[in-house]
All heavy atoms as a GROMACS GRO file, in nm:
protein
  611
    1MET      N    1  17.138   5.334   9.011
    1MET     CA    2  17.146   5.220   9.099
    1MET      C    3  17.208   5.100   9.026
    1MET      O    4  17.258   5.011   9.090
    1MET     CB    5  17.009   5.183   9.154
    1MET     CG    6  16.937   5.292   9.230
    1MET     SD    7  16.960   5.297   9.408
    1MET     CE    8  16.969   5.130   9.459
    2GLY      N    9  17.202   5.097   8.893
    2GLY     CA   10  17.271   4.992   8.822
    2GLY      C   11  17.194   4.862   8.817
    2GLY      O   12  17.080   4.853   8.863
    3GLU      N   13  17.257   4.762   8.763
    3GLU     CA   14  17.197   4.629   8.750
    3GLU      C   15  17.216   4.553   8.881
    3GLU      O   16  17.328   4.520   8.917
    3GLU     CB   17  17.262   4.553   8.636
    3GLU     CG   18  17.255   4.626   8.504
    3GLU     CD   19  17.159   4.561   8.408
    3GLU    OE1   20  17.122   4.445   8.433
    3GLU    OE2   21  17.120   4.627   8.313
    4GLU      N   22  17.106   4.530   8.950
    4GLU     CA   23  17.113   4.460   9.078
    4GLU      C   24  17.005   4.354   9.082
    4GLU      O   25  16.912   4.356   9.001
    4GLU     CB   26  17.094   4.560   9.193
    4GLU     CG   27  17.204   4.664   9.198
    4GLU     CD   28  17.189   4.758   9.316
    4GLU    OE1   29  17.136   4.714   9.420
    4GLU    OE2   30  17.229   4.872   9.303
    5PRO      N   31  17.013   4.260   9.175
    5PRO     CA   32  16.909   4.158   9.186
    5PRO      C   33  16.772   4.223   9.210
    5PRO      O   34  16.762   4.335   9.260
    5PRO     CB   35  16.951   4.076   9.309
    5PRO     CG   36  17.093   4.110   9.332
    5PRO     CD   37  17.116   4.245   9.274
    6ILE      N   38  16.669   4.148   9.174
    6ILE     CA   39  16.533   4.198   9.193
    6ILE      C   40  16.507   4.218   9.341
    6ILE      O   41  16.544   4.137   9.425
    6ILE     CB   42  16.431   4.098   9.134
    6ILE    CG1   43  16.451   4.091   8.982
    6ILE    CG2   44  16.290   4.138   9.168
    6ILE    CD1   45  16.367   3.988   8.914
    7GLY      N   46  16.444   4.329   9.373
    7GLY     CA   47  16.410   4.362   9.510
    7GLY      C   48  16.350   4.501   9.512
    7GLY      O   49  16.346   4.569   9.410
    8TYR      N   50  16.303   4.541   9.626
    8TYR     CA   51  16.245   4.673   9.637
    8TYR      C   52  16.355   4.777   9.632
    8TYR      O   53  16.451   4.771   9.710
    8TYR     CB   54  16.165   4.686   9.766
    8TYR     CG   55  16.039   4.602   9.765
    8TYR    CD1   56  16.029   4.489   9.844
    8TYR    CD2   57  15.932   4.637   9.684
    8TYR    CE1   58  15.914   4.411   9.843
    8TYR    CE2   59  15.817   4.560   9.682
    8TYR     CZ   60  15.808   4.448   9.762
    8TYR     OH   61  15.695   4.372   9.760
    9VAL      N   62  16.340   4.873   9.542
    9VAL     CA   63  16.443   4.976   9.524
    9VAL      C   64  16.460   5.057   9.652
    9VAL      O   65  16.573   5.087   9.692
    9VAL     CB   66  16.407   5.068   9.405
    9VAL    CG1   67  16.505   5.182   9.393
    9VAL    CG2   68  16.403   4.987   9.276
   10TYR      N   69  16.349   5.088   9.722
   10TYR     CA   70  16.361   5.168   9.843
   10TYR      C   71  16.443   5.096   9.950
   10TYR      O   72  16.516   5.159  10.027
   10TYR     CB   73  16.224   5.210   9.897
   10TYR     CG   74  16.149   5.104   9.973
   10TYR    CD1   75  16.160   5.095  10.112
   10TYR    CD2   76  16.065   5.015   9.908
   10TYR    CE1   77  16.090   4.999  10.184
   10TYR    CE2   78  15.995   4.919   9.979
   10TYR     CZ   79  16.007   4.911  10.116
   10TYR     OH   80  15.938   4.817  10.186
   11MET      N   81  16.436   4.961   9.952
   11MET     CA   82  16.516   4.885  10.048
   11MET      C   83  16.664   4.894  10.015
   11MET      O   84  16.748   4.906  10.104
   11MET     CB   85  16.471   4.739  10.050
   11MET     CG   86  16.333   4.718  10.110
   11MET     SD   87  16.327   4.752  10.285
   11MET     CE   88  16.400   4.603  10.347
   12ARG      N   89  16.697   4.892   9.886
   12ARG     CA   90  16.837   4.905   9.846
   12ARG      C   91  16.891   5.042   9.881
   12ARG      O   92  17.005   5.054   9.927
   12ARG     CB   93  16.852   4.875   9.697
   12ARG     CG   94  16.824   4.729   9.665
   12ARG     CD   95  16.876   4.687   9.530
   12ARG     NE   96  16.829   4.768   9.419
   12ARG     CZ   97  16.733   4.733   9.333
   12ARG    NH1   98  16.671   4.618   9.346
   12ARG    NH2   99  16.700   4.812   9.233
   13VAL      N  100  16.808   5.147   9.862
   13VAL     CA  101  16.852   5.282   9.900
   13VAL      C  102  16.871   5.289  10.050
   13VAL      O  103  16.973   5.340  10.099
   13VAL     CB  104  16.750   5.388   9.853
   13VAL    CG1  105  16.785   5.526   9.908
   13VAL    CG2  106  16.743   5.393   9.700
   14ALA      N  107  16.777   5.235  10.127
   14ALA     CA  108  16.789   5.235  10.273
   14ALA      C  109  16.914   5.159  10.316
   14ALA      O  110  16.985   5.204  10.407
   14ALA     CB  111  16.663   5.174  10.337
   15ASP      N  112  16.942   5.047  10.252
   15ASP     CA  113  17.062   4.970  10.286
   15ASP      C  114  17.189   5.050  10.258
   15ASP      O  115  17.284   5.047  10.337
   15ASP     CB  116  17.066   4.838  10.207
   15ASP     CG  117  16.962   4.737  10.252
   15ASP    OD1  118  16.904   4.754  10.362
   15ASP    OD2  119  16.938   4.641  10.176
   16GLN      N  120  17.190   5.124  10.147
   16GLN     CA  121  17.308   5.206  10.114
   16GLN      C  122  17.328   5.317  10.218
   16GLN      O  123  17.440   5.341  10.261
   16GLN     CB  124  17.294   5.266   9.975
   16GLN     CG  125  17.312   5.166   9.865
   16GLN     CD  126  17.303   5.229   9.727
   16GLN    OE1  127  17.284   5.350   9.713
   16GLN    NE2  128  17.316   5.147   9.625
   17VAL      N  129  17.218   5.382  10.256
   17VAL     CA  130  17.230   5.489  10.356
   17VAL      C  131  17.273   5.428  10.490
   17VAL      O  132  17.357   5.486  10.560
   17VAL     CB  133  17.098   5.567  10.370
   17VAL    CG1  134  17.106   5.670  10.482
   17VAL    CG2  135  17.063   5.636  10.238
   18GLU      N  136  17.219   5.312  10.525
   18GLU     CA  137  17.261   5.247  10.649
   18GLU      C  138  17.411   5.217  10.646
   18GLU      O  139  17.480   5.237  10.746
   18GLU     CB  140  17.183   5.118  10.673
   18GLU     CG  141  17.224   5.051  10.802
   18GLU     CD  142  17.140   4.930  10.840
   18GLU    OE1  143  17.047   4.894  10.767
   18GLU    OE2  144  17.169   4.872  10.947
   19GLN      N  145  17.464   5.172  10.534
   19GLN     CA  146  17.608   5.147  10.523
   19GLN      C  147  17.687   5.275  10.545
   19GLN      O  148  17.793   5.273  10.610
   19GLN     CB  149  17.642   5.087  10.385
   19GLN     CG  150  17.598   4.945  10.369
   19GLN     CD  151  17.626   4.891  10.229
   19GLN    OE1  152  17.665   4.964  10.139
   19GLN    NE2  153  17.603   4.761  10.212
   20GLU      N  154  17.636   5.387  10.493
   20GLU     CA  155  17.703   5.515  10.512
   20GLU      C  156  17.702   5.555  10.660
   20GLU      O  157  17.800   5.612  10.711
   20GLU     CB  158  17.640   5.623  10.427
   20GLU     CG  159  17.663   5.603  10.279
   20GLU     CD  160  17.596   5.708  10.194
   20GLU    OE1  161  17.563   5.816  10.245
   20GLU    OE2  162  17.576   5.681  10.074
   21ILE      N  163  17.594   5.525  10.729
   21ILE     CA  164  17.584   5.554  10.873
   21ILE      C  165  17.681   5.465  10.950
   21ILE      O  166  17.758   5.512  11.033
   21ILE     CB  167  17.439   5.536  10.922
   21ILE    CG1  168  17.348   5.644  10.861
   21ILE    CG2  169  17.434   5.539  11.076
   21ILE    CD1  170  17.200   5.620  10.882
   22ARG      N  171  17.678   5.334  10.920
   22ARG     CA  172  17.763   5.239  10.992
   22ARG      C  173  17.912   5.264  10.969
   22ARG      O  174  17.994   5.238  11.056
   22ARG     CB  175  17.728   5.096  10.952
   22ARG     CG  176  17.586   5.056  10.980
   22ARG     CD  177  17.557   5.041  11.126
   22ARG     NE  178  17.420   4.997  11.147
   22ARG     CZ  179  17.353   5.021  11.256
   22ARG    NH1  180  17.407   5.088  11.356
   22ARG    NH2  181  17.229   4.979  11.269
   23SER      N  182  17.946   5.315  10.850
   23SER     CA  183  18.087   5.342  10.819
   23SER      C  184  18.136   5.472  10.881
   23SER      O  185  18.256   5.497  10.883
   23SER     CB  186  18.107   5.348  10.668
   23SER     OG  187  18.051   5.468  10.616
   24GLY      N  188  18.042   5.554  10.930
   24GLY     CA  189  18.082   5.682  10.987
   24GLY      C  190  18.079   5.795  10.886
   24GLY      O  191  18.102   5.911  10.922
   25ARG      N  192  18.050   5.766  10.760
   25ARG     CA  193  18.042   5.871  10.658
   25ARG      C  194  17.926   5.966  10.690
   25ARG      O  195  17.935   6.085  10.662
   25ARG     CB  196  18.025   5.810  10.520
   25ARG     CG  197  18.025   5.913  10.410
   25ARG     CD  198  18.033   5.847  10.272
   25ARG     NE  199  18.027   5.950  10.170
   25ARG     CZ  200  17.914   5.991  10.113
   25ARG    NH1  201  17.799   5.938  10.146
   25ARG    NH2  202  17.917   6.086  10.021
   26LEU      N  203  17.819   5.912  10.747
   26LEU     CA  204  17.707   5.994  10.796
   26LEU      C  205  17.706   5.980  10.948
   26LEU      O  206  17.650   5.884  11.001
   26LEU     CB  207  17.574   5.946  10.737
   26LEU     CG  208  17.544   5.984  10.593
   26LEU    CD1  209  17.416   5.916  10.545
   26LEU    CD2  210  17.531   6.135  10.578
   27PRO      N  211  17.770   6.072  11.019
   27PRO     CA  212  17.778   6.059  11.165
   27PRO      C  213  17.647   6.097  11.234
   27PRO      O  214  17.559   6.157  11.174
   27PRO     CB  215  17.889   6.157  11.201
   27PRO     CG  216  17.882   6.261  11.094
   27PRO     CD  217  17.841   6.188  10.969
   28ARG      N  218  17.639   6.062  11.361
   28ARG     CA  219  17.524   6.100  11.443
   28ARG      C  220  17.505   6.251  11.433
   28ARG      O  221  17.600   6.328  11.444
   28ARG     CB  222  17.549   6.060  11.588
   28ARG     CG  223  17.433   6.088  11.679
   28ARG     CD  224  17.468   6.043  11.821
   28ARG     NE  225  17.360   6.072  11.910
   28ARG     CZ  226  17.263   5.987  11.942
   28ARG    NH1  227  17.265   5.866  11.892
   28ARG    NH2  228  17.166   6.021  12.023
   29GLY      N  229  17.381   6.293  11.409
   29GLY     CA  230  17.349   6.435  11.397
   29GLY      C  231  17.351   6.487  11.254
   29GLY      O  232  17.304   6.597  11.228
   30ALA      N  233  17.404   6.408  11.161
   30ALA     CA  234  17.408   6.450  11.021
   30ALA      C  235  17.267   6.459  10.965
   30ALA      O  236  17.181   6.377  10.997
   30ALA     CB  237  17.492   6.353  10.938
   31ARG      N  238  17.245   6.559  10.884
   31ARG     CA  239  17.114   6.577  10.822
   31ARG      C  240  17.113   6.510  10.686
   31ARG      O  241  17.204   6.530  10.606
   31ARG     CB  242  17.084   6.727  10.806
   31ARG     CG  243  16.947   6.754  10.754
   31ARG     CD  244  16.920   6.904  10.756
   31ARG     NE  245  16.782   6.927  10.723
   31ARG     CZ  246  16.742   7.019  10.638
   31ARG    NH1  247  16.828   7.099  10.580
   31ARG    NH2  248  16.613   7.033  10.612
   32LEU      N  249  17.010   6.430  10.660
   32LEU     CA  250  16.994   6.367  10.529
   32LEU      C  251  16.941   6.469  10.430
   32LEU      O  252  16.872   6.564  10.468
   32LEU     CB  253  16.898   6.249  10.537
   32LEU     CG  254  16.936   6.130  10.625
   32LEU    CD1  255  16.832   6.020  10.610
   32LEU    CD2  256  17.073   6.079  10.591
   33PRO      N  257  16.969   6.450  10.301
   33PRO     CA  258  16.912   6.538  10.200
   33PRO      C  259  16.760   6.525  10.199
   33PRO      O  260  16.705   6.423  10.242
   33PRO     CB  261  16.970   6.488  10.068
   33PRO     CG  262  17.073   6.387  10.102
   33PRO     CD  263  17.054   6.346  10.244
   34ASN      N  264  16.691   6.627  10.144
   34ASN     CA  265  16.546   6.615  10.131
   34ASN      C  266  16.515   6.508  10.027
   34ASN      O  267  16.604   6.459   9.957
   34ASN     CB  268  16.482   6.750  10.098
   34ASN     CG  269  16.523   6.804   9.962
   34ASN    OD1  270  16.537   6.730   9.865
   34ASN    ND2  271  16.543   6.934   9.955
   35GLU      N  272  16.388   6.470  10.017
   35GLU     CA  273  16.349   6.356   9.933
   35GLU      C  274  16.386   6.378   9.786
   35GLU      O  275  16.432   6.286   9.719
   35GLU     CB  276  16.200   6.329   9.948
   35GLU     CG  277  16.166   6.277  10.086
   35GLU     CD  278  16.019   6.285  10.118
   35GLU    OE1  279  15.940   6.333  10.034
   35GLU    OE2  280  15.982   6.242  10.229
   36ARG      N  281  16.369   6.499   9.736
   36ARG     CA  282  16.401   6.527   9.596
   36ARG      C  283  16.552   6.512   9.573
   36ARG      O  284  16.595   6.448   9.477
   36ARG     CB  285  16.355   6.666   9.558
   36ARG     CG  286  16.379   6.696   9.410
   36ARG     CD  287  16.326   6.831   9.371
   36ARG     NE  288  16.184   6.839   9.402
   36ARG     CZ  289  16.117   6.952   9.415
   36ARG    NH1  290  16.178   7.066   9.400
   36ARG    NH2  291  15.990   6.951   9.443
   37ASP      N  292  16.631   6.570   9.662
   37ASP     CA  293  16.777   6.562   9.647
   37ASP      C  294  16.827   6.419   9.668
   37ASP      O  295  16.917   6.373   9.599
   37ASP     CB  296  16.847   6.657   9.745
   37ASP     CG  297  16.824   6.803   9.710
   37ASP    OD1  298  16.784   6.833   9.595
   37ASP    OD2  299  16.845   6.889   9.798
   38MET      N  300  16.768   6.349   9.763
   38MET     CA  301  16.807   6.210   9.788
   38MET      C  302  16.772   6.125   9.666
   38MET      O  303  16.852   6.039   9.625
   38MET     CB  304  16.739   6.155   9.913
   38MET     CG  305  16.779   6.012   9.945
   38MET     SD  306  16.696   5.948  10.091
   38MET     CE  307  16.823   5.980  10.211
   39GLY      N  308  16.657   6.149   9.607
   39GLY     CA  309  16.619   6.076   9.488
   39GLY      C  310  16.718   6.099   9.375
   39GLY      O  311  16.759   6.005   9.308
   40ALA      N  312  16.759   6.223   9.357
   40ALA     CA  313  16.857   6.255   9.253
   40ALA      C  314  16.992   6.189   9.284
   40ALA      O  315  17.058   6.137   9.194
   40ALA     CB  316  16.872   6.406   9.240
   41GLN      N  317  17.031   6.190   9.410
   41GLN     CA  318  17.159   6.132   9.451
   41GLN      C  319  17.165   5.982   9.421
   41GLN      O  320  17.267   5.930   9.378
   41GLN     CB  321  17.182   6.158   9.600
   41GLN     CG  322  17.313   6.103   9.654
   41GLN     CD  323  17.332   6.135   9.802
   41GLN    OE1  324  17.268   6.223   9.858
   41GLN    NE2  325  17.422   6.062   9.865
   42TYR      N  326  17.054   5.912   9.446
   42TYR     CA  327  17.051   5.767   9.429
   42TYR      C  328  16.984   5.723   9.299
   42TYR      O  329  16.971   5.603   9.274
   42TYR     CB  330  16.982   5.701   9.549
   42TYR     CG  331  17.066   5.712   9.674
   42TYR    CD1  332  17.041   5.811   9.768
   42TYR    CD2  333  17.172   5.626   9.697
   42TYR    CE1  334  17.120   5.823   9.882
   42TYR    CE2  335  17.251   5.637   9.809
   42TYR     CZ  336  17.224   5.736   9.902
   42TYR     OH  337  17.302   5.748  10.014
   43GLY      N  338  16.942   5.819   9.218
   43GLY     CA  339  16.882   5.786   9.089
   43GLY      C  340  16.745   5.722   9.101
   43GLY      O  341  16.712   5.632   9.023
   44VAL      N  342  16.665   5.767   9.200
   44VAL     CA  343  16.531   5.713   9.220
   44VAL      C  344  16.431   5.829   9.230
   44VAL      O  345  16.469   5.944   9.244
   44VAL     CB  346  16.523   5.626   9.348
   44VAL    CG1  347  16.617   5.506   9.337
   44VAL    CG2  348  16.554   5.706   9.473
   45ALA      N  349  16.304   5.796   9.224
   45ALA     CA  350  16.198   5.896   9.237
   45ALA      C  351  16.189   5.945   9.382
   45ALA      O  352  16.225   5.872   9.475
   45ALA     CB  353  16.064   5.836   9.196
   46PRO      N  354  16.141   6.068   9.402
   46PRO     CA  355  16.126   6.120   9.539
   46PRO      C  356  16.040   6.030   9.628
   46PRO      O  357  16.068   6.015   9.746
   46PRO     CB  358  16.062   6.258   9.519
   46PRO     CG  359  16.106   6.300   9.383
   46PRO     CD  360  16.111   6.173   9.302
   47GLY      N  361  15.937   5.968   9.571
   47GLY     CA  362  15.854   5.878   9.650
   47GLY      C  363  15.931   5.755   9.698
   47GLY      O  364  15.908   5.706   9.809
   48THR      N  365  16.023   5.709   9.617
   48THR     CA  366  16.108   5.596   9.656
   48THR      C  367  16.201   5.639   9.769
   48THR      O  368  16.221   5.565   9.866
   48THR     CB  369  16.188   5.545   9.535
   48THR    OG1  370  16.097   5.504   9.433
   48THR    CG2  371  16.277   5.427   9.573
   49ALA      N  372  16.256   5.760   9.757
   49ALA     CA  373  16.341   5.813   9.864
   49ALA      C  374  16.261   5.828   9.993
   49ALA      O  375  16.312   5.797  10.102
   49ALA     CB  376  16.400   5.947   9.822
   50ARG      N  377  16.136   5.870   9.983
   50ARG     CA  378  16.049   5.884  10.101
   50ARG      C  379  16.032   5.749  10.169
   50ARG      O  380  16.040   5.739  10.292
   50ARG     CB  381  15.914   5.940  10.058
   50ARG     CG  382  15.818   5.963  10.173
   50ARG     CD  383  15.683   6.022  10.128
   50ARG     NE  384  15.703   6.138  10.042
   50ARG     CZ  385  15.664   6.145   9.914
   50ARG    NH1  386  15.601   6.042   9.858
   50ARG    NH2  387  15.686   6.252   9.842
   51ARG      N  388  16.009   5.645  10.091
   51ARG     CA  389  15.993   5.511  10.149
   51ARG      C  390  16.124   5.462  10.212
   51ARG      O  391  16.122   5.395  10.315
   51ARG     CB  392  15.945   5.411  10.044
   51ARG     CG  393  15.799   5.437  10.007
   51ARG     CD  394  15.739   5.326   9.929
   51ARG     NE  395  15.724   5.206  10.010
   51ARG     CZ  396  15.683   5.090   9.964
   51ARG    NH1  397  15.651   5.077   9.837
   51ARG    NH2  398  15.674   4.985  10.044
   52ALA      N  399  16.236   5.497  10.151
   52ALA     CA  400  16.366   5.459  10.208
   52ALA      C  401  16.386   5.527  10.343
   52ALA      O  402  16.433   5.464  10.439
   52ALA     CB  403  16.478   5.496  10.112
   53VAL      N  404  16.349   5.654  10.353
   53VAL     CA  405  16.362   5.727  10.480
   53VAL      C  406  16.271   5.663  10.585
   53VAL      O  407  16.311   5.647  10.701
   53VAL     CB  408  16.332   5.877  10.462
   53VAL    CG1  409  16.320   5.948  10.597
   53VAL    CG2  410  16.441   5.942  10.378
   54GLN      N  411  16.150   5.625  10.545
   54GLN     CA  412  16.059   5.557  10.639
   54GLN      C  413  16.122   5.428  10.689
   54GLN      O  414  16.116   5.396  10.807
   54GLN     CB  415  15.924   5.528  10.573
   54GLN     CG  416  15.827   5.453  10.663
   54GLN     CD  417  15.791   5.530  10.788
   54GLN    OE1  418  15.747   5.644  10.780
   54GLN    NE2  419  15.810   5.469  10.904
   55GLU      N  420  16.185   5.353  10.599
   55GLU     CA  421  16.252   5.229  10.638
   55GLU      C  422  16.364   5.258  10.737
   55GLU      O  423  16.382   5.185  10.835
   55GLU     CB  424  16.306   5.158  10.513
   55GLU     CG  425  16.384   5.032  10.542
   55GLU     CD  426  16.303   4.920  10.604
   55GLU    OE1  427  16.179   4.918  10.590
   55GLU    OE2  428  16.364   4.833  10.669
   56LEU      N  429  16.441   5.363  10.713
   56LEU     CA  430  16.550   5.401  10.804
   56LEU      C  431  16.493   5.440  10.941
   56LEU      O  432  16.553   5.409  11.044
   56LEU     CB  433  16.632   5.515  10.745
   56LEU     CG  434  16.714   5.476  10.621
   56LEU    CD1  435  16.763   5.602  10.549
   56LEU    CD2  436  16.829   5.386  10.659
   57ARG      N  437  16.378   5.507  10.942
   57ARG     CA  438  16.312   5.540  11.070
   57ARG      C  439  16.270   5.411  11.140
   57ARG      O  440  16.290   5.397  11.261
   57ARG     CB  441  16.190   5.630  11.048
   57ARG     CG  442  16.225   5.775  11.031
   57ARG     CD  443  16.103   5.865  11.046
   57ARG     NE  444  15.999   5.836  10.949
   57ARG     CZ  445  15.982   5.904  10.835
   57ARG    NH1  446  16.060   6.003  10.803
   57ARG    NH2  447  15.884   5.871  10.753
   58ASP      N  448  16.213   5.318  11.064
   58ASP     CA  449  16.170   5.190  11.122
   58ASP      C  450  16.288   5.113  11.182
   58ASP      O  451  16.273   5.041  11.280
   58ASP     CB  452  16.100   5.103  11.018
   58ASP     CG  453  15.965   5.159  10.974
   58ASP    OD1  454  15.913   5.251  11.040
   58ASP    OD2  455  15.914   5.111  10.871
   59ARG      N  456  16.405   5.128  11.122
   59ARG     CA  457  16.527   5.061  11.171
   59ARG      C  458  16.589   5.136  11.289
   59ARG      O  459  16.685   5.088  11.349
   59ARG     CB  460  16.631   5.053  11.059
   59ARG     CG  461  16.590   4.964  10.943
   59ARG     CD  462  16.697   4.962  10.837
   59ARG     NE  463  16.651   4.896  10.715
   59ARG     CZ  464  16.726   4.875  10.608
   59ARG    NH1  465  16.854   4.913  10.608
   59ARG    NH2  466  16.677   4.816  10.502
   60GLY      N  467  16.535   5.253  11.322
   60GLY     CA  468  16.587   5.329  11.435
   60GLY      C  469  16.716   5.403  11.405
   60GLY      O  470  16.789   5.442  11.498
   61LEU      N  471  16.744   5.427  11.278
   61LEU     CA  472  16.870   5.492  11.240
   61LEU      C  473  16.856   5.643  11.225
   61LEU      O  474  16.955   5.716  11.239
   61LEU     CB  475  16.921   5.433  11.108
   61LEU     CG  476  16.953   5.284  11.111
   61LEU    CD1  477  16.984   5.233  10.971
   61LEU    CD2  478  17.070   5.258  11.206
   62VAL      N  479  16.736   5.689  11.192
   62VAL     CA  480  16.714   5.832  11.172
   62VAL      C  481  16.585   5.874  11.239
   62VAL      O  482  16.500   5.791  11.272
   62VAL     CB  483  16.708   5.870  11.021
   62VAL    CG1  484  16.835   5.832  10.948
   62VAL    CG2  485  16.587   5.809  10.952
   63VAL      N  486  16.573   6.005  11.258
   63VAL     CA  487  16.449   6.062  11.310
   63VAL      C  488  16.418   6.184  11.225
   63VAL      O  489  16.508   6.258  11.183
   63VAL     CB  490  16.461   6.100  11.460
   63VAL    CG1  491  16.566   6.206  11.484
   63VAL    CG2  492  16.328   6.141  11.518
   64THR      N  493  16.289   6.204  11.196
   64THR     CA  494  16.245   6.319  11.118
   64THR      C  495  16.177   6.417  11.212
   64THR      O  496  16.084   6.381  11.284
   64THR     CB  497  16.150   6.277  11.006
   64THR    OG1  498  16.219   6.185  10.920
   64THR    CG2  499  16.104   6.397  10.925
   65LEU      N  500  16.227   6.540  11.212
   65LEU     CA  501  16.170   6.647  11.293
   65LEU      C  502  16.093   6.740  11.201
   65LEU      O  503  16.150   6.790  11.103
   65LEU     CB  504  16.281   6.724  11.365
   65LEU     CG  505  16.373   6.640  11.453
   65LEU    CD1  506  16.487   6.726  11.507
   65LEU    CD2  507  16.294   6.577  11.566
   66PRO      N  508  15.964   6.763  11.229
   66PRO     CA  509  15.883   6.848  11.142
   66PRO      C  510  15.949   6.984  11.121
   66PRO      O  511  15.997   7.047  11.216
   66PRO     CB  512  15.750   6.862  11.217
   66PRO     CG  513  15.744   6.741  11.305
   66PRO     CD  514  15.888   6.711  11.342
   67ASN      N  515  15.950   7.029  10.997
   67ASN     CA  516  16.006   7.158  10.956
   67ASN      C  517  16.156   7.172  10.983
   67ASN      O  518  16.209   7.282  10.976
   67ASN     CB  519  15.931   7.274  11.022
   67ASN     CG  520  15.785   7.274  10.985
   67ASN    OD1  521  15.750   7.255  10.869
   67ASN    ND2  522  15.700   7.294  11.084
   68LYS      N  523  16.223   7.064  11.016
   68LYS     CA  524  16.368   7.068  11.043
   68LYS      C  525  16.445   6.978  10.947
   68LYS      O  526  16.549   7.014  10.898
   68LYS     CB  527  16.398   7.026  11.187
   68LYS     CG  528  16.329   7.110  11.292
   68LYS     CD  529  16.424   7.215  11.344
   68LYS     CE  530  16.361   7.282  11.464
   68LYS     NZ  531  16.346   7.423  11.447
   69GLY      N  532  16.395   6.856  10.928
   69GLY     CA  533  16.463   6.760  10.841
   69GLY      C  534  16.476   6.625  10.907
   69GLY      O  535  16.420   6.599  11.013
   70THR      N  536  16.552   6.539  10.842
   70THR     CA  537  16.576   6.403  10.891
   70THR      C  538  16.722   6.392  10.931
   70THR      O  539  16.811   6.428  10.854
   70THR     CB  540  16.540   6.300  10.782
   70THR    OG1  541  16.402   6.316  10.747
   70THR    CG2  542  16.563   6.158  10.831
   71PHE      N  543  16.745   6.341  11.052
   71PHE     CA  544  16.878   6.338  11.110
   71PHE      C  545  16.915   6.197  11.156
   71PHE      O  546  16.831   6.122  11.203
   71PHE     CB  547  16.885   6.433  11.232
   71PHE     CG  548  16.857   6.575  11.195
   71PHE    CD1  549  16.728   6.624  11.194
   71PHE    CD2  550  16.960   6.661  11.159
   71PHE    CE1  551  16.701   6.756  11.159
   71PHE    CE2  552  16.936   6.792  11.124
   71PHE     CZ  553  16.804   6.839  11.124
   72VAL      N  554  17.044   6.167  11.145
   72VAL     CA  555  17.097   6.039  11.190
   72VAL      C  556  17.098   6.038  11.343
   72VAL      O  557  17.144   6.132  11.406
   72VAL     CB  558  17.241   6.018  11.138
   72VAL    CG1  559  17.301   5.889  11.194
   72VAL    CG2  560  17.243   6.017  10.986
   73VAL      N  561  17.044   5.931  11.401
   73VAL     CA  562  17.045   5.917  11.547
   73VAL      C  563  17.128   5.796  11.591
   73VAL      O  564  17.159   5.783  11.708
   73VAL     CB  565  16.902   5.908  11.608
   73VAL    CG1  566  16.829   6.038  11.587
   73VAL    CG2  567  16.825   5.792  11.550
   74ALA      N  568  17.163   5.708  11.498
   74ALA     CA  569  17.241   5.590  11.531
   74ALA      C  570  17.389   5.627  11.542
   74ALA      O  571  17.438   5.713  11.469
   74ALA     CB  572  17.223   5.482  11.426
   75ASP      N  573  17.458   5.563  11.631
   75ASP     CA  574  17.602   5.581  11.644
   75ASP      C  575  17.673   5.478  11.559
   75ASP      O  576  17.621   5.369  11.533
   75ASP     CB  577  17.646   5.561  11.790
   75ASP     CG  578  17.613   5.682  11.876
   75ASP    OD1  579  17.626   5.795  11.826
   75ASP    OD2  580  17.574   5.661  11.991
   76ARG      N  581  17.795   5.510  11.521
   76ARG     CA  582  17.879   5.413  11.454
   76ARG      C  583  17.914   5.305  11.553
   76ARG      O  584  17.952   5.334  11.666
   76ARG     CB  585  18.005   5.485  11.406
   76ARG     CG  586  18.100   5.399  11.331
   76ARG     CD  587  18.214   5.482  11.281
   76ARG     NE  588  18.318   5.396  11.229
   76ARG     CZ  589  18.434   5.439  11.188
   76ARG    NH1  590  18.463   5.567  11.195
   76ARG    NH2  591  18.522   5.357  11.141
   77PRO      N  592  17.900   5.178  11.514
   77PRO     CA  593  17.931   5.071  11.610
   77PRO      C  594  18.077   5.072  11.651
   77PRO      O  595  18.164   5.107  11.572
   77PRO     CB  596  17.895   4.943  11.534
   77PRO     CG  597  17.889   4.981  11.392
   77PRO     CD  598  17.862   5.129  11.384
   78GLU      N  599  18.101   5.035  11.774
   78GLU     CA  600  18.238   5.027  11.826
   78GLU      C  601  18.309   4.905  11.769
   78GLU      O  602  18.248   4.804  11.743
   78GLU     CB  603  18.237   5.019  11.979
   78GLU     CG  604  18.176   5.140  12.045
   78GLU     CD  605  18.253   5.268  12.021
   78GLU    OE1  606  18.377   5.264  12.022
   78GLU    OE2  607  18.190   5.372  12.001
   79GLY      N  608  18.442   4.912  11.758
   79GLY     CA  609  18.517   4.797  11.718
   79GLY      C  610  18.555   4.807  11.577
   79GLY      O  611  18.600   4.741  11.503
   0.00000   0.00000   0.00000
């Protein structure tokens, strides 16, 4: 994650994933990595990745389906 201003790491991860969703890199229906893989991808602990996913759910960007995974539900904004 590098040298960044003080803040909650899970919020920074959630912000990065949200940017990927908004840019279209993660389109509607895309499956997010599991917590362990997401943690490795962003250089954080699995628990931090779990909190980031919860934040994304709270923002209405993803939905977690039991035994299926976490999927993007937000569309890329028009314009």
